[in-house]
N, C-alpha and C positions, 0 to 999 in steps of 0.2 A: 504494500500500500504506500503510495507516495506521501512525502511529508506534507505536501499541500492539502491532499485529500484528508489526511489524518487531522491536520489543524482545523479544517472545516468542520469535521465531526466533533472535535473537542469544543469548538465555539458553539456549534449547534446544540450540543449536550448542555452547556451552561445556560444558553438561552431557553432551552426547553424546561429546565428546572426553574428558571425565573418565573415563567407564567404558571407553572404548577404551584409554586409557593403562593403567588397572588390568588390563584383559584382556590387553594386550600383555605385561605383566609376569608374568602367571600361567604356570605350566608346562603345565597342561592347560586351554587357553583356552576350549574349548567347555564343559567341566564348570564352569568359573568363571562363565561367562555363565548357565548353568542355575541355579547357586546364587543369582546376582543376581536372576533372574526368580522365584525360589521365593516370596519374601515377597509381592510384588504378586499372584502367582498365587493364593495362599491367600485374599487379600481378594477377588480376582476370582471365586472360587467363590461367595461370598455374593452378588455382583452378578449372576452367572449365574442363581442360583435366583430372585432378585427379578425379573429381566427376564422369565424364563420364566413366572412366576406372575402378575406384576402389570404388567409393562412392555408397551409397544406397539411392540416392535421389528419393523421391516418384514422381509419375506422377503429382500429385497435385502441388507439389512445382515447378516443371518445368513450368507448366501452369501459376502459380502465378508469376514466374520470367518474363515470356513473357508479361503477363498482366500488371505487375508493370512497366516494361520498357515503355510500351505505355503511362501509366499514368504519369510516370516521365518525359517523353519527352514533353507532354502537360504542365506539371507543370513548367518545366524550361522555356519553350517558353512563357507561360502566365505570369510567374513571371517577367521575364526580360522585357516583353512588359509593364506590369503594372508600373515598375520603370521608364518608360519614361513619364508617365502621372500623377504620384502622388509621394508624399514624402515617404521615407523609413518608417517614424514613423506612416504613415497611412496604406500603403500597408501591411507592416509586421503584425501588429496586426489584421487588417481586414481579411486577408486571413487565418491567424491562427484561428480566431474566427469561420469563416465558416467551416473550417476543423474540429475544435474541436466539434462544434455542430453536424455536419453530422456524424462524426466518432463515437461520443457517441451514437447517435441514431442507427446507423448501428450495433454498438457493441451489443446493446440490442436486436435489431430485428434479426440480422443475426448470431450473435455468442452466443446468449443466455447469455450475461453478465448481472449480477445483482448487481450493485453497492450498498454498504451499505447506510444507511441513511445519515451518515456524508459525505461519499464519494459523494453521490448524491447532497448534499447541496454544497459541494466544487465545483463540476462540474458546477452546476447552477450559483454559484457566478462568476466563471471565465468566463463563456460564456456570462452572462449579462454584466460583466465589459468590455468585448471586444467590445460589440456593443453599449456601451454608447456614444462614440465619434461620430460615424456615425449618430446616432439619434439626437444628440444635437448640432452638428457642422452645421453652416450655409451652405446650399447647394451650394451657389455661390463660397465658398472657396474650394469645392471639384470637381475634374474632374469626370464627369459622366463616361467617358471611363475608368478612373483609378479605379472607384468603381466597374464597370462591370468586368474588368480584374482581380481585386483582388478577387471578388466573385468567378469567375471561377477557379482561382488559389486555393481557399479554397476547391472547389469541387474536384479538382484533388488530393489535400492533403488527404482528407477523403478517396478517392478511394484507393490510394496506401497504406495507413495505414491498411485498412481492408484487402486488398490483401496480404500485407506483413505479417500480423498477421497469416493468414491462411497458407501462404507459409512456414513460419518458423517451422511448425509442422513436416516437413519431411526433414530438412537439417540444418546444423549448421549455426548460424547467421553470422559467418565470411565468409563462402563460399557464402551464400546468398547475402551478401552485395557486395562482390567483383565481383561476376558474374553479379549481377544486374548492377553495374557501367560499366562493360565491355559491356553489351548489350546496355545500354543507350548511351555510347560513340560511339558505332558503328551506332546506329540509328540517332544520331545527326550529324555524320560526313558529310553527303551530304549537310547539311545546312551551316556548317562552312567552307566547302571546296570551295564554290562559292566565286570567287574573292579573294581567299586566305585570308578569314576573320581571320582564326586562326593565321596565320603568322603575319598579321598586328597587331592583338591584343597582341600577344606575344612580339612584338617589343616595344609596348607601355607600357605594364604592367610589363615586365621584370620578376622579381622574385615573384610578387604577386600571380600568379596562384599556385605556389608551396605552399605558405602559406595557400591559400584557399583550396588546396588539402588536407592538414592536417585537417583543420576545417571540411570539408564536409565529409571526410572518418571517422574520429574519432567521429564526432558529430552524424552521423546517425548510426554508429556502436553501440554506447552505448544506443541509443534509441531502436534499434532492440533487444539488450540484455535485456533491461528493459521490452520490450513487451513479452519476454519469461517468465517473472516473475509476470506481473500485467495485469489487463484488459486494453484493448486499450483505453477505455473511460477515465481511470485514466491518462494514459500516455499522450494523446493528450491534456487533460485539464491542466496537470501539466506543459506542454510545454508553457503555456500562460505566464510563467515567462519571456519568451523572449520579451514580450511587455514592461516590465520594462526596460530591457536592450536596447530595440530598441529606446525607448524614450530618454534615455541618449545618445545613439550612434547618433541619429538624431540631437540632440542638439550639441554634441561634434564635429562631423565630417561634418555635412551639415548645421549648423546654423539654424536648425528647432526649432520652438517654442514648449515648453511644456505647453499646455493649462491646465487650472484648471480642466476641465472635465477628462483629462488624468490622473491627480493626483488622482482623485476619483477612476478611473478604476484601477490604480496601487494598491490602498489600498484594493479594493475588490478582486483583484487577489491574493494578499498576504494572505487574510483571506481564500480564496478558497483553496490555496495550503496547508495551515495549516490543514484545514478539510480533504483534501485528504490524507495528511501525517499521520494523526492519525486514519484514517478509517481502 
């Protein structure tokens, strides 16, 4: 994986955590995310008109945009639900781990990706590290519903990563990103319209959705760019660096404890990223 692609993933991982922290703090998390998607969605409408009239988007890319929209809707719904039942520092790494594992497997099986030996070791290190805490943490300290929702969130992550990797082959990553956010915003609107949820959350959160908008747009934009340069299995595994950031964020913003087992996971992730970086 090139140093530039890896640096994009690291930046994207930090930006991704940024909007997750803001969403975790919101009272109506789904409405908050919808507000964050609204600004890029407005820009996406212009890109949609351009691509329909002047672009050369392939049929496959259009299909992927619609499929990814469905996957992202489930992702946002499951993620916000999981945050009601478990800590940020558990939900974030656990769903990332499921997503990384499944995306790596699907990358090999569906996209014929063949990671190098060092890259494969790096992927293995990061995936094992992600699952250390759920295996060694006492079950009574974890919500079974939080675990289930986090696992399903990971499944949706793997789905949209593979879909987006395929969709990027027939459209620019900027158009793909903004049109995708437009479709997701439209799909989520009926849910946040009920009881004026988005208006109530906007009055509570004030300017925070605008900051989250920057994080979510820039964060996934650089990830899509990285996926045009590197195998999806490398990209999703390198995103495990977000677990390091999430542990610190959980401690700083929500007074969550950093368990010794999490320290071990962080060390393993660091080693995994080094292997992926030199592969």
